[in-house]
N, CA, C and O atoms as a CHARMM CRD file, in Angstrom:
* protein
*
  384
    1    1 UNK  N    -14.46900 -44.73400  15.28100 PROA 1      0.00000
    2    1 UNK  CA   -14.44300 -43.68000  16.84900 PROA 1      0.00000
    3    1 UNK  C    -14.21100 -42.15700  16.90900 PROA 1      0.00000
    4    1 UNK  O    -13.57500 -41.50500  17.73700 PROA 1      0.00000
    5    2 UNK  N    -15.26000 -41.54600  15.22400 PROA 2      0.00000
    6    2 UNK  CA   -15.49200 -40.78300  15.33400 PROA 2      0.00000
    7    2 UNK  C    -14.66200 -40.08700  14.10100 PROA 2      0.00000
    8    2 UNK  O    -15.21100 -39.48000  13.18200 PROA 2      0.00000
    9    3 UNK  N    -12.90300 -40.32400  14.26800 PROA 3      0.00000
   10    3 UNK  CA   -12.14300 -39.20200  13.78900 PROA 3      0.00000
   11    3 UNK  C    -12.00400 -40.08500  12.63500 PROA 3      0.00000
   12    3 UNK  O    -11.49100 -41.20400  12.63200 PROA 3      0.00000
   13    4 UNK  N    -12.61000 -39.34600  11.49000 PROA 4      0.00000
   14    4 UNK  CA   -11.94400 -39.74300   9.88000 PROA 4      0.00000
   15    4 UNK  C    -10.32400 -39.88800   9.48700 PROA 4      0.00000
   16    4 UNK  O     -9.39100 -39.09500   9.60800 PROA 4      0.00000
   17    5 UNK  N    -10.38900 -41.01300   9.05600 PROA 5      0.00000
   18    5 UNK  CA    -8.58700 -40.69200   8.72700 PROA 5      0.00000
   19    5 UNK  C     -8.39100 -39.89800   7.66500 PROA 5      0.00000
   20    5 UNK  O     -7.91300 -40.46900   6.68600 PROA 5      0.00000
   21    6 UNK  N     -8.57300 -38.97100   7.58300 PROA 6      0.00000
   22    6 UNK  CA    -8.61400 -38.16300   6.29400 PROA 6      0.00000
   23    6 UNK  C     -7.47800 -36.84700   7.31200 PROA 6      0.00000
   24    6 UNK  O     -6.33000 -36.40800   7.23800 PROA 6      0.00000
   25    7 UNK  N     -8.80000 -36.65400   8.26400 PROA 7      0.00000
   26    7 UNK  CA    -8.08500 -35.66600   8.85500 PROA 7      0.00000
   27    7 UNK  C     -7.18600 -36.09700  10.42300 PROA 7      0.00000
   28    7 UNK  O     -6.50900 -35.40500  11.18400 PROA 7      0.00000
   29    8 UNK  N     -7.49800 -37.29000  10.43300 PROA 8      0.00000
   30    8 UNK  CA    -6.57200 -37.75900  11.51000 PROA 8      0.00000
   31    8 UNK  C     -4.45400 -37.66600  10.53800 PROA 8      0.00000
   32    8 UNK  O     -3.36800 -37.67600  11.11900 PROA 8      0.00000
   33    9 UNK  N     -4.67700 -37.60900   9.38200 PROA 9      0.00000
   34    9 UNK  CA    -3.46700 -38.20700   8.37500 PROA 9      0.00000
   35    9 UNK  C     -3.06000 -36.71100   8.26700 PROA 9      0.00000
   36    9 UNK  O     -1.94900 -36.21800   8.07600 PROA 9      0.00000
   37   10 UNK  N     -4.14900 -36.19000   8.42500 PROA 10     0.00000
   38   10 UNK  CA    -3.87100 -34.52400   7.41400 PROA 10     0.00000
   39   10 UNK  C     -2.59800 -33.42700   9.02100 PROA 10     0.00000
   40   10 UNK  O     -1.51500 -32.84800   8.94700 PROA 10     0.00000
   41   11 UNK  N     -3.53500 -33.67000  10.12900 PROA 11     0.00000
   42   11 UNK  CA    -2.99700 -33.35200  11.21300 PROA 11     0.00000
   43   11 UNK  C     -1.87500 -34.02700  11.72700 PROA 11     0.00000
   44   11 UNK  O     -1.17500 -33.40000  12.52200 PROA 11     0.00000
   45   12 UNK  N     -1.54800 -35.23800  11.41700 PROA 12     0.00000
   46   12 UNK  CA    -0.16100 -35.77300  11.56700 PROA 12     0.00000
   47   12 UNK  C      0.87600 -35.23300  10.37600 PROA 12     0.00000
   48   12 UNK  O      2.07500 -35.40600  10.59300 PROA 12     0.00000
   49   13 UNK  N      0.58600 -34.76300   9.46900 PROA 13     0.00000
   50   13 UNK  CA     1.78800 -34.94000   8.79700 PROA 13     0.00000
   51   13 UNK  C      1.74300 -33.35400   8.43500 PROA 13     0.00000
   52   13 UNK  O      2.70800 -33.17800   7.69000 PROA 13     0.00000
   53   14 UNK  N      1.23800 -32.43800   8.57400 PROA 14     0.00000
   54   14 UNK  CA     0.81300 -30.90200   8.84700 PROA 14     0.00000
   55   14 UNK  C      2.37500 -30.81000  10.48700 PROA 14     0.00000
   56   14 UNK  O      3.29500 -29.99500  10.54300 PROA 14     0.00000
   57   15 UNK  N      2.18500 -31.50900  11.10900 PROA 15     0.00000
   58   15 UNK  CA     3.24400 -31.65500  12.30300 PROA 15     0.00000
   59   15 UNK  C      4.91700 -31.72900  12.27500 PROA 15     0.00000
   60   15 UNK  O      5.72000 -31.47100  13.17200 PROA 15     0.00000
   61   16 UNK  N      5.16300 -32.24400  10.71100 PROA 16     0.00000
   62   16 UNK  CA     6.39000 -32.71600  10.00700 PROA 16     0.00000
   63   16 UNK  C      6.92300 -32.01800   9.42000 PROA 16     0.00000
   64   16 UNK  O      6.81000 -32.33000   8.23400 PROA 16     0.00000
   65   17 UNK  N      7.56900 -31.06500   9.57100 PROA 17     0.00000
   66   17 UNK  CA     8.05300 -30.28200   8.61500 PROA 17     0.00000
   67   17 UNK  C      8.80300 -30.44800   6.99700 PROA 17     0.00000
   68   17 UNK  O      9.80700 -30.90500   7.54400 PROA 17     0.00000
   69   18 UNK  N      9.02100 -30.46300   6.13700 PROA 18     0.00000
   70   18 UNK  CA     9.59600 -30.65500   4.83300 PROA 18     0.00000
   71   18 UNK  C     11.16300 -31.39000   4.77900 PROA 18     0.00000
   72   18 UNK  O     11.32500 -31.52600   3.56600 PROA 18     0.00000
   73   19 UNK  N     12.24900 -31.86900   5.37400 PROA 19     0.00000
   74   19 UNK  CA    13.14000 -31.64200   5.90000 PROA 19     0.00000
   75   19 UNK  C     14.14700 -31.32200   3.89200 PROA 19     0.00000
   76   19 UNK  O     15.37000 -31.37100   3.75900 PROA 19     0.00000
   77   20 UNK  N     13.48300 -31.13500   3.11900 PROA 20     0.00000
   78   20 UNK  CA    13.91100 -31.32600   1.64600 PROA 20     0.00000
   79   20 UNK  C     14.24400 -29.71400   1.30800 PROA 20     0.00000
   80   20 UNK  O     14.91500 -29.34800   0.34300 PROA 20     0.00000
   81   21 UNK  N     13.72700 -28.96500   2.15500 PROA 21     0.00000
   82   21 UNK  CA    13.56600 -27.64300   1.66600 PROA 21     0.00000
   83   21 UNK  C     13.85300 -26.44000   2.96700 PROA 21     0.00000
   84   21 UNK  O     14.25300 -27.53700   3.35500 PROA 21     0.00000
   85   22 UNK  N     13.97700 -25.77000   3.60600 PROA 22     0.00000
   86   22 UNK  CA    13.85700 -24.76500   4.91300 PROA 22     0.00000
   87   22 UNK  C     12.68400 -24.09200   4.81300 PROA 22     0.00000
   88   22 UNK  O     12.27500 -23.39300   3.88600 PROA 22     0.00000
   89   23 UNK  N     12.03300 -24.44200   6.15200 PROA 23     0.00000
   90   23 UNK  CA    10.38300 -24.14400   6.71700 PROA 23     0.00000
   91   23 UNK  C      9.86500 -22.85700   6.05400 PROA 23     0.00000
   92   23 UNK  O     10.95500 -22.42000   5.68600 PROA 23     0.00000
   93   24 UNK  N      8.93000 -21.89800   5.62300 PROA 24     0.00000
   94   24 UNK  CA     9.14500 -20.51500   5.55100 PROA 24     0.00000
   95   24 UNK  C      7.93900 -20.08400   6.37000 PROA 24     0.00000
   96   24 UNK  O      7.28100 -20.99000   6.88300 PROA 24     0.00000
   97   25 UNK  N      7.60500 -18.98300   6.54100 PROA 25     0.00000
   98   25 UNK  CA     6.99700 -17.97200   8.14700 PROA 25     0.00000
   99   25 UNK  C      6.16000 -18.24500   7.32300 PROA 25     0.00000
  100   25 UNK  O      5.73900 -19.19400   7.98400 PROA 25     0.00000
  101   26 UNK  N      5.07400 -18.26600   5.81400 PROA 26     0.00000
  102   26 UNK  CA     4.37000 -17.49700   5.45900 PROA 26     0.00000
  103   26 UNK  C      3.60300 -19.35600   5.59200 PROA 26     0.00000
  104   26 UNK  O      2.52200 -19.61200   6.12200 PROA 26     0.00000
  105   27 UNK  N      4.26200 -20.06900   5.14300 PROA 27     0.00000
  106   27 UNK  CA     3.64500 -21.74800   4.87300 PROA 27     0.00000
  107   27 UNK  C      3.15600 -22.10000   6.85300 PROA 27     0.00000
  108   27 UNK  O      2.26100 -22.83800   7.26500 PROA 27     0.00000
  109   28 UNK  N      4.06000 -21.32200   7.60300 PROA 28     0.00000
  110   28 UNK  CA     3.41900 -22.34900   8.72300 PROA 28     0.00000
  111   28 UNK  C      2.11700 -20.80700   9.02900 PROA 28     0.00000
  112   28 UNK  O      0.94800 -20.67200   9.39000 PROA 28     0.00000
  113   29 UNK  N      3.04900 -20.10700   8.68300 PROA 29     0.00000
  114   29 UNK  CA     1.28000 -19.41900   9.21000 PROA 29     0.00000
  115   29 UNK  C     -0.15200 -19.48200   8.42400 PROA 29     0.00000
  116   29 UNK  O     -1.22700 -18.99400   8.77000 PROA 29     0.00000
  117   30 UNK  N      0.20000 -20.29600   7.16500 PROA 30     0.00000
  118   30 UNK  CA    -1.28100 -20.63700   6.39000 PROA 30     0.00000
  119   30 UNK  C     -1.88600 -21.73800   7.24000 PROA 30     0.00000
  120   30 UNK  O     -3.07600 -22.01000   7.39700 PROA 30     0.00000
  121   31 UNK  N     -0.58100 -22.43400   7.86200 PROA 31     0.00000
  122   31 UNK  CA    -1.41400 -24.03000   8.61800 PROA 31     0.00000
  123   31 UNK  C     -2.13000 -23.24200  10.01200 PROA 31     0.00000
  124   31 UNK  O     -3.32800 -23.34600  10.27300 PROA 31     0.00000
  125   32 UNK  N     -1.40800 -22.65600  10.62000 PROA 32     0.00000
  126   32 UNK  CA    -1.83000 -22.21700  11.70300 PROA 32     0.00000
  127   32 UNK  C     -3.55200 -21.89300  11.81800 PROA 32     0.00000
  128   32 UNK  O     -4.42800 -22.13400  12.64800 PROA 32     0.00000
  129   33 UNK  N     -3.47000 -21.13600  10.34700 PROA 33     0.00000
  130   33 UNK  CA    -4.74200 -20.20900  10.07100 PROA 33     0.00000
  131   33 UNK  C     -5.71600 -21.12800   9.68700 PROA 33     0.00000
  132   33 UNK  O     -6.91000 -21.02200   9.96900 PROA 33     0.00000
  133   34 UNK  N     -4.99700 -22.40500   8.77700 PROA 34     0.00000
  134   34 UNK  CA    -6.17900 -23.68300   8.61500 PROA 34     0.00000
  135   34 UNK  C     -6.58900 -24.21900   9.92500 PROA 34     0.00000
  136   34 UNK  O     -7.77900 -24.30800  10.22600 PROA 34     0.00000
  137   35 UNK  N     -5.16900 -24.75300  11.09600 PROA 35     0.00000
  138   35 UNK  CA    -6.31800 -24.65300  12.41700 PROA 35     0.00000
  139   35 UNK  C     -6.51200 -24.41600  12.83200 PROA 35     0.00000
  140   35 UNK  O     -6.56500 -25.18100  13.79500 PROA 35     0.00000
  141   36 UNK  N     -6.97900 -23.12300  13.09100 PROA 36     0.00000
  142   36 UNK  CA    -7.54800 -22.23500  13.45300 PROA 36     0.00000
  143   36 UNK  C     -9.42800 -21.76500  13.58800 PROA 36     0.00000
  144   36 UNK  O    -10.27400 -21.32600  14.36700 PROA 36     0.00000
  145   37 UNK  N     -9.17000 -22.35200  11.92500 PROA 37     0.00000
  146   37 UNK  CA   -10.60300 -22.66400  11.57600 PROA 37     0.00000
  147   37 UNK  C    -11.04900 -23.40000  11.59900 PROA 37     0.00000
  148   37 UNK  O    -12.27100 -23.25500  11.56900 PROA 37     0.00000
  149   38 UNK  N    -10.44900 -25.00000  11.68100 PROA 38     0.00000
  150   38 UNK  CA   -11.17000 -26.08900  12.05300 PROA 38     0.00000
  151   38 UNK  C    -11.44000 -26.17600  13.46200 PROA 38     0.00000
  152   38 UNK  O    -12.27400 -27.00200  13.83200 PROA 38     0.00000
  153   39 UNK  N    -10.64100 -25.17600  14.61400 PROA 39     0.00000
  154   39 UNK  CA   -11.08700 -25.71200  15.56400 PROA 39     0.00000
  155   39 UNK  C    -11.91400 -25.01600  16.13000 PROA 39     0.00000
  156   39 UNK  O    -12.60500 -25.30200  17.10800 PROA 39     0.00000
  157   40 UNK  N    -11.85900 -23.73600  15.32100 PROA 40     0.00000
  158   40 UNK  CA   -13.00400 -22.68100  15.69700 PROA 40     0.00000
  159   40 UNK  C    -14.67300 -23.06500  14.76800 PROA 40     0.00000
  160   40 UNK  O    -15.83100 -22.65300  14.70000 PROA 40     0.00000
  161   41 UNK  N    -13.68200 -24.22700  14.13800 PROA 41     0.00000
  162   41 UNK  CA   -16.02200 -24.79600  13.30000 PROA 41     0.00000
  163   41 UNK  C    -16.08100 -25.70100  14.62000 PROA 41     0.00000
  164   41 UNK  O    -15.95200 -26.79500  14.07200 PROA 41     0.00000
  165   42 UNK  N    -16.13900 -25.85900  15.35700 PROA 42     0.00000
  166   42 UNK  CA   -16.65500 -26.74700  16.64600 PROA 42     0.00000
  167   42 UNK  C    -16.27500 -28.31800  16.01500 PROA 42     0.00000
  168   42 UNK  O    -16.18600 -29.12300  16.94200 PROA 42     0.00000
  169   43 UNK  N    -16.14200 -28.66100  15.27000 PROA 43     0.00000
  170   43 UNK  CA   -16.83400 -30.34000  14.43500 PROA 43     0.00000
  171   43 UNK  C    -15.78600 -31.45400  14.75100 PROA 43     0.00000
  172   43 UNK  O    -16.01100 -32.59900  14.35900 PROA 43     0.00000
  173   44 UNK  N    -14.42600 -31.10300  15.58100 PROA 44     0.00000
  174   44 UNK  CA   -13.80300 -31.92700  15.23100 PROA 44     0.00000
  175   44 UNK  C    -14.08400 -32.29700  16.79100 PROA 44     0.00000
  176   44 UNK  O    -14.37100 -31.42100  17.60700 PROA 44     0.00000
  177   45 UNK  N    -13.91700 -34.40900  17.31000 PROA 45     0.00000
  178   45 UNK  CA   -13.62200 -34.51000  18.07500 PROA 45     0.00000
  179   45 UNK  C    -12.54500 -34.30800  19.12000 PROA 45     0.00000
  180   45 UNK  O    -11.37400 -34.00600  18.89100 PROA 45     0.00000
  181   46 UNK  N    -13.18900 -34.54700  20.47300 PROA 46     0.00000
  182   46 UNK  CA   -12.30000 -34.05600  21.27500 PROA 46     0.00000
  183   46 UNK  C    -10.70100 -34.22500  20.94600 PROA 46     0.00000
  184   46 UNK  O    -10.12800 -33.19600  20.58800 PROA 46     0.00000
  185   47 UNK  N     -9.95600 -35.39000  21.03200 PROA 47     0.00000
  186   47 UNK  CA    -8.73900 -36.29300  20.68000 PROA 47     0.00000
  187   47 UNK  C     -8.34300 -35.01400  19.75000 PROA 47     0.00000
  188   47 UNK  O     -7.71300 -33.98100  19.97700 PROA 47     0.00000
  189   48 UNK  N     -8.87000 -35.44600  18.82100 PROA 48     0.00000
  190   48 UNK  CA    -8.87500 -34.10200  17.31500 PROA 48     0.00000
  191   48 UNK  C     -8.51000 -32.87500  17.52600 PROA 48     0.00000
  192   48 UNK  O     -7.64200 -32.34600  16.83200 PROA 48     0.00000
  193   49 UNK  N     -9.03100 -32.34600  18.36900 PROA 49     0.00000
  194   49 UNK  CA    -8.68700 -30.87900  18.38200 PROA 49     0.00000
  195   49 UNK  C     -7.70100 -30.92800  19.65400 PROA 49     0.00000
  196   49 UNK  O     -6.79500 -30.22100  19.21100 PROA 49     0.00000
  197   50 UNK  N     -7.49100 -31.11700  20.31000 PROA 50     0.00000
  198   50 UNK  CA    -6.19600 -31.54500  21.19000 PROA 50     0.00000
  199   50 UNK  C     -5.04700 -31.88700  20.51700 PROA 50     0.00000
  200   50 UNK  O     -3.99400 -31.56200  21.06500 PROA 50     0.00000
  201   51 UNK  N     -4.97200 -32.62800  19.16300 PROA 51     0.00000
  202   51 UNK  CA    -3.76400 -33.07600  18.66900 PROA 51     0.00000
  203   51 UNK  C     -3.69700 -31.81100  17.70300 PROA 51     0.00000
  204   51 UNK  O     -2.54800 -31.42300  17.49000 PROA 51     0.00000
  205   52 UNK  N     -4.94900 -30.93200  16.93700 PROA 52     0.00000
  206   52 UNK  CA    -4.94200 -29.86700  16.49700 PROA 52     0.00000
  207   52 UNK  C     -4.10100 -28.80900  16.84600 PROA 52     0.00000
  208   52 UNK  O     -3.20800 -28.28100  16.18300 PROA 52     0.00000
  209   53 UNK  N     -4.80900 -28.38500  18.83800 PROA 53     0.00000
  210   53 UNK  CA    -4.16200 -27.63600  19.41900 PROA 53     0.00000
  211   53 UNK  C     -2.53200 -28.16600  18.98000 PROA 53     0.00000
  212   53 UNK  O     -1.90200 -27.82300  17.97900 PROA 53     0.00000
  213   54 UNK  N     -2.16400 -28.96200  19.90600 PROA 54     0.00000
  214   54 UNK  CA    -0.79400 -28.81400  20.20000 PROA 54     0.00000
  215   54 UNK  C      0.41200 -28.95800  18.37800 PROA 54     0.00000
  216   54 UNK  O      1.63400 -28.82400  18.30900 PROA 54     0.00000
  217   55 UNK  N     -0.30900 -29.17600  17.53700 PROA 55     0.00000
  218   55 UNK  CA     0.11500 -28.66200  16.15300 PROA 55     0.00000
  219   55 UNK  C      0.84100 -27.09800  15.80100 PROA 55     0.00000
  220   55 UNK  O      1.89700 -26.67500  15.33200 PROA 55     0.00000
  221   56 UNK  N     -0.54300 -26.51400  16.39100 PROA 56     0.00000
  222   56 UNK  CA    -0.04600 -24.95800  16.46400 PROA 56     0.00000
  223   56 UNK  C      0.61400 -24.47600  17.37000 PROA 56     0.00000
  224   56 UNK  O      1.33900 -23.48700  17.25400 PROA 56     0.00000
  225   57 UNK  N      0.36700 -25.37600  18.77400 PROA 57     0.00000
  226   57 UNK  CA     1.49000 -24.34500  19.92600 PROA 57     0.00000
  227   57 UNK  C      2.75500 -25.62200  18.72600 PROA 57     0.00000
  228   57 UNK  O      2.85500 -24.76100  19.60100 PROA 57     0.00000
  229   58 UNK  N      3.13800 -26.02500  18.34600 PROA 58     0.00000
  230   58 UNK  CA     4.82000 -26.65100  17.62400 PROA 58     0.00000
  231   58 UNK  C      4.77600 -25.35400  16.39800 PROA 58     0.00000
  232   58 UNK  O      5.80000 -24.73300  16.11300 PROA 58     0.00000
  233   59 UNK  N      3.72100 -25.13100  15.88200 PROA 59     0.00000
  234   59 UNK  CA     4.12800 -24.38500  14.87000 PROA 59     0.00000
  235   59 UNK  C      4.33600 -22.53800  15.07000 PROA 59     0.00000
  236   59 UNK  O      5.14000 -21.82100  14.47400 PROA 59     0.00000
  237   60 UNK  N      3.19200 -22.09700  16.22900 PROA 60     0.00000
  238   60 UNK  CA     3.66300 -21.19000  16.82300 PROA 60     0.00000
  239   60 UNK  C      5.31100 -21.70100  17.58700 PROA 60     0.00000
  240   60 UNK  O      6.02200 -21.13500  16.75600 PROA 60     0.00000
  241   61 UNK  N      6.14400 -22.24400  18.39500 PROA 61     0.00000
  242   61 UNK  CA     7.37900 -22.53500  18.46800 PROA 61     0.00000
  243   61 UNK  C      8.29000 -22.19800  16.87400 PROA 61     0.00000
  244   61 UNK  O      9.12400 -21.36900  16.50700 PROA 61     0.00000
  245   62 UNK  N      7.76700 -23.04200  16.42400 PROA 62     0.00000
  246   62 UNK  CA     8.78000 -23.01500  14.66500 PROA 62     0.00000
  247   62 UNK  C      8.23600 -21.70000  14.30000 PROA 62     0.00000
  248   62 UNK  O      7.65000 -21.74500  15.38200 PROA 62     0.00000
  249   63 UNK  N      7.90500 -20.68200  13.85500 PROA 63     0.00000
  250   63 UNK  CA     7.51200 -19.64800  13.72100 PROA 63     0.00000
  251   63 UNK  C      8.46800 -18.40700  14.48200 PROA 63     0.00000
  252   63 UNK  O      9.14700 -17.45000  14.10900 PROA 63     0.00000
  253   64 UNK  N      8.17800 -18.88000  15.43300 PROA 64     0.00000
  254   64 UNK  CA     8.73600 -17.50500  16.50200 PROA 64     0.00000
  255   64 UNK  C     10.95400 -17.70600  16.10100 PROA 64     0.00000
  256   64 UNK  O     11.85400 -16.87400  15.98500 PROA 64     0.00000
  257   65 UNK  N     10.90800 -19.22300  16.03200 PROA 65     0.00000
  258   65 UNK  CA    12.43800 -19.69000  15.89600 PROA 65     0.00000
  259   65 UNK  C     12.71800 -18.83600  14.19500 PROA 65     0.00000
  260   65 UNK  O     13.69400 -18.08600  14.21800 PROA 65     0.00000
  261   66 UNK  N     12.22100 -18.88100  13.28500 PROA 66     0.00000
  262   66 UNK  CA    11.90200 -18.22600  12.14900 PROA 66     0.00000
  263   66 UNK  C     12.02500 -16.37500  12.21500 PROA 66     0.00000
  264   66 UNK  O     12.69700 -15.49000  11.68700 PROA 66     0.00000
  265   67 UNK  N     10.89300 -16.50900  13.23500 PROA 67     0.00000
  266   67 UNK  CA    10.59800 -14.21400  13.67700 PROA 67     0.00000
  267   67 UNK  C     12.14300 -13.90900  14.19400 PROA 67     0.00000
  268   67 UNK  O     12.67000 -12.87700  13.77900 PROA 67     0.00000
  269   68 UNK  N     12.78200 -14.65300  14.96200 PROA 68     0.00000
  270   68 UNK  CA    14.07500 -14.46500  15.95600 PROA 68     0.00000
  271   68 UNK  C     15.09500 -14.25100  14.70200 PROA 68     0.00000
  272   68 UNK  O     15.51500 -13.16500  14.30300 PROA 68     0.00000
  273   69 UNK  N     15.40000 -15.55400  14.16700 PROA 69     0.00000
  274   69 UNK  CA    16.28100 -15.53800  12.83700 PROA 69     0.00000
  275   69 UNK  C     16.33000 -13.67400  12.35500 PROA 69     0.00000
  276   69 UNK  O     17.20500 -12.81300  12.44900 PROA 69     0.00000
  277   70 UNK  N     14.82200 -13.67900  11.79700 PROA 70     0.00000
  278   70 UNK  CA    14.75300 -12.74800  10.82300 PROA 70     0.00000
  279   70 UNK  C     15.73600 -11.67500  11.60800 PROA 70     0.00000
  280   70 UNK  O     16.95800 -11.59200  11.48600 PROA 70     0.00000
  281   71 UNK  N     14.92300 -10.92500  12.39700 PROA 71     0.00000
  282   71 UNK  CA    15.48800  -9.62700  13.43600 PROA 71     0.00000
  283   71 UNK  C     17.05200 -10.08800  13.72400 PROA 71     0.00000
  284   71 UNK  O     17.80600  -9.41700  13.01900 PROA 71     0.00000
  285   72 UNK  N     17.52600 -10.72600  14.28200 PROA 72     0.00000
  286   72 UNK  CA    18.90600 -11.14000  14.46400 PROA 72     0.00000
  287   72 UNK  C     19.78100 -10.58300  12.91800 PROA 72     0.00000
  288   72 UNK  O     20.73700  -9.81800  12.78700 PROA 72     0.00000
  289   73 UNK  N     18.92000 -11.39100  11.84000 PROA 73     0.00000
  290   73 UNK  CA    19.88500 -10.25400  10.75900 PROA 73     0.00000
  291   73 UNK  C     19.36500  -9.23000  10.72900 PROA 73     0.00000
  292   73 UNK  O     20.17300  -8.43600  10.24700 PROA 73     0.00000
  293   74 UNK  N     18.39300  -8.71300  10.98300 PROA 74     0.00000
  294   74 UNK  CA    18.18900  -7.49900  10.76200 PROA 74     0.00000
  295   74 UNK  C     19.26500  -6.22900  11.35400 PROA 74     0.00000
  296   74 UNK  O     19.86000  -5.37600  10.69600 PROA 74     0.00000
  297   75 UNK  N     19.26000  -6.41000  12.49000 PROA 75     0.00000
  298   75 UNK  CA    19.78100  -5.93700  14.20700 PROA 75     0.00000
  299   75 UNK  C     21.44000  -6.36800  13.73300 PROA 75     0.00000
  300   75 UNK  O     22.22500  -5.71800  14.42400 PROA 75     0.00000
  301   76 UNK  N     22.15000  -7.27400  12.75600 PROA 76     0.00000
  302   76 UNK  CA    23.43500  -7.43100  12.52500 PROA 76     0.00000
  303   76 UNK  C     23.64700  -6.56200  10.97500 PROA 76     0.00000
  304   76 UNK  O     24.64700  -5.93800  10.61800 PROA 76     0.00000
  305   77 UNK  N     22.42100  -6.75400  10.26200 PROA 77     0.00000
  306   77 UNK  CA    22.89900  -5.60200   9.19800 PROA 77     0.00000
  307   77 UNK  C     23.14500  -4.07300   9.15200 PROA 77     0.00000
  308   77 UNK  O     23.98200  -3.35100   8.60900 PROA 77     0.00000
  309   78 UNK  N     21.27600  -3.74000  10.52900 PROA 78     0.00000
  310   78 UNK  CA    22.13200  -2.29400  10.71100 PROA 78     0.00000
  311   78 UNK  C     23.25400  -2.11000  11.59500 PROA 78     0.00000
  312   78 UNK  O     23.64200  -0.95000  11.45500 PROA 78     0.00000
  313   79 UNK  N     23.91500  -2.69700  12.39900 PROA 79     0.00000
  314   79 UNK  CA    24.48400  -2.98900  13.29100 PROA 79     0.00000
  315   79 UNK  C     26.59900  -2.60400  12.26200 PROA 79     0.00000
  316   79 UNK  O     27.68900  -2.39400  12.79400 PROA 79     0.00000
  317   80 UNK  N     26.25500  -2.68200  10.94900 PROA 80     0.00000
  318   80 UNK  CA    27.32100  -3.12500  10.04200 PROA 80     0.00000
  319   80 UNK  C     27.21000  -1.90400   9.37200 PROA 80     0.00000
  320   80 UNK  O     28.19400  -1.56200   8.71600 PROA 80     0.00000
  321   81 UNK  N     26.01200  -1.00100   9.39300 PROA 81     0.00000
  322   81 UNK  CA    25.92600  -0.34200   8.97600 PROA 81     0.00000
  323   81 UNK  C     25.36600  -0.36600   7.29300 PROA 81     0.00000
  324   81 UNK  O     25.50000   0.49700   6.42500 PROA 81     0.00000
  325   82 UNK  N     24.92200  -1.25700   7.25500 PROA 82     0.00000
  326   82 UNK  CA    23.57400  -1.83300   5.65700 PROA 82     0.00000
  327   82 UNK  C     22.32500  -0.69300   6.51600 PROA 82     0.00000
  328   82 UNK  O     21.54400  -1.21500   7.31200 PROA 82     0.00000
  329   83 UNK  N     22.26600   0.61600   6.29400 PROA 83     0.00000
  330   83 UNK  CA    20.64800   0.50700   6.55800 PROA 83     0.00000
  331   83 UNK  C     19.86100   1.14000   5.38300 PROA 83     0.00000
  332   83 UNK  O     20.57000   1.87100   4.69200 PROA 83     0.00000
  333   84 UNK  N     18.80200   1.05900   5.05800 PROA 84     0.00000
  334   84 UNK  CA    18.15000   1.05000   4.04700 PROA 84     0.00000
  335   84 UNK  C     18.30500   2.33600   2.91300 PROA 84     0.00000
  336   84 UNK  O     18.72700   3.46200   3.17600 PROA 84     0.00000
  337   85 UNK  N     17.99000   1.99900   2.01100 PROA 85     0.00000
  338   85 UNK  CA    18.63000   3.06600   0.80400 PROA 85     0.00000
  339   85 UNK  C     17.87800   4.46900   0.91100 PROA 85     0.00000
  340   85 UNK  O     18.16200   5.53600   0.36800 PROA 85     0.00000
  341   86 UNK  N     16.58400   4.06600   1.98500 PROA 86     0.00000
  342   86 UNK  CA    15.51700   5.37900   1.93700 PROA 86     0.00000
  343   86 UNK  C     15.85700   6.57300   2.65100 PROA 86     0.00000
  344   86 UNK  O     15.19200   7.60900   2.67500 PROA 86     0.00000
  345   87 UNK  N     16.63500   6.41300   3.06700 PROA 87     0.00000
  346   87 UNK  CA    17.87100   6.56300   4.79300 PROA 87     0.00000
  347   87 UNK  C     18.63100   7.79500   4.02600 PROA 87     0.00000
  348   87 UNK  O     18.73900   8.94800   4.44400 PROA 87     0.00000
  349   88 UNK  N     19.04000   7.35700   3.02100 PROA 88     0.00000
  350   88 UNK  CA    19.38600   8.46600   1.96000 PROA 88     0.00000
  351   88 UNK  C     18.56700   9.03200   1.16500 PROA 88     0.00000
  352   88 UNK  O     18.74700  10.20700   1.48600 PROA 88     0.00000
  353   89 UNK  N     17.81200   9.04800   0.37700 PROA 89     0.00000
  354   89 UNK  CA    16.64300  10.10800  -0.06500 PROA 89     0.00000
  355   89 UNK  C     16.10700  11.15900   0.70700 PROA 89     0.00000
  356   89 UNK  O     15.80500  12.30600   0.37800 PROA 89     0.00000
  357   90 UNK  N     16.00900  10.29700   2.30500 PROA 90     0.00000
  358   90 UNK  CA    15.34400  10.90200   3.12800 PROA 90     0.00000
  359   90 UNK  C     16.24600  12.50100   3.27000 PROA 90     0.00000
  360   90 UNK  O     15.76800  13.61900   3.07600 PROA 90     0.00000
  361   91 UNK  N     17.47000  12.20100   3.61200 PROA 91     0.00000
  362   91 UNK  CA    18.82700  13.23800   3.57400 PROA 91     0.00000
  363   91 UNK  C     18.63000  14.22400   2.22400 PROA 91     0.00000
  364   91 UNK  O     18.88900  15.42600   2.29000 PROA 91     0.00000
  365   92 UNK  N     18.23400  13.70500   1.22700 PROA 92     0.00000
  366   92 UNK  CA    18.69400  14.38400  -0.13100 PROA 92     0.00000
  367   92 UNK  C     17.56800  15.11400   0.00000 PROA 92     0.00000
  368   92 UNK  O     17.69900  16.22300   0.51800 PROA 92     0.00000
  369   93 UNK  N     16.35700  14.72300  -0.38200 PROA 93     0.00000
  370   93 UNK  CA    15.29900  15.23900  -0.48500 PROA 93     0.00000
  371   93 UNK  C     15.26800  16.44500   1.00200 PROA 93     0.00000
  372   93 UNK  O     14.60100  17.40100   0.60500 PROA 93     0.00000
  373   94 UNK  N     15.73900  16.72300   2.52100 PROA 94     0.00000
  374   94 UNK  CA    15.34700  17.58600   2.81000 PROA 94     0.00000
  375   94 UNK  C     17.21900  18.36400   2.46400 PROA 94     0.00000
  376   94 UNK  O     17.88400  18.53200   3.48500 PROA 94     0.00000
  377   95 UNK  N     17.66100  18.62400   1.57000 PROA 95     0.00000
  378   95 UNK  CA    18.93400  19.14500   1.56800 PROA 95     0.00000
  379   95 UNK  C     18.48800  20.29600   0.79100 PROA 95     0.00000
  380   95 UNK  O     18.89100  21.42000   1.08900 PROA 95     0.00000
  381   96 UNK  N     17.71200  20.11000  -0.15400 PROA 96     0.00000
  382   96 UNK  CA    17.16200  20.61400  -1.36400 PROA 96     0.00000
  383   96 UNK  C     16.23200  22.25700  -1.08500 PROA 96     0.00000
  384   96 UNK  O     15.69400  22.83100  -2.03200 PROA 96     0.00000
């Protein structure tokens, strides 16, 4: 039907996160870039394009969850008074 088994298998496998370790944002971003490249190539049949688009939307959702978690962690650290050491250096430089 125009769908090669390798393309279909890679689209399907990429949609499943590795449960052995937490997903890294950088890995999600790399997979998204690969999907965009394939979609922009224009050589995928419609069904594969739709699957790739659906996978891309899922990767975006998972990436957003990771980014939201990182943002909350930074907010928590800032609220606890744990600021970056650069702030202290700036104050010391201004005192001279």
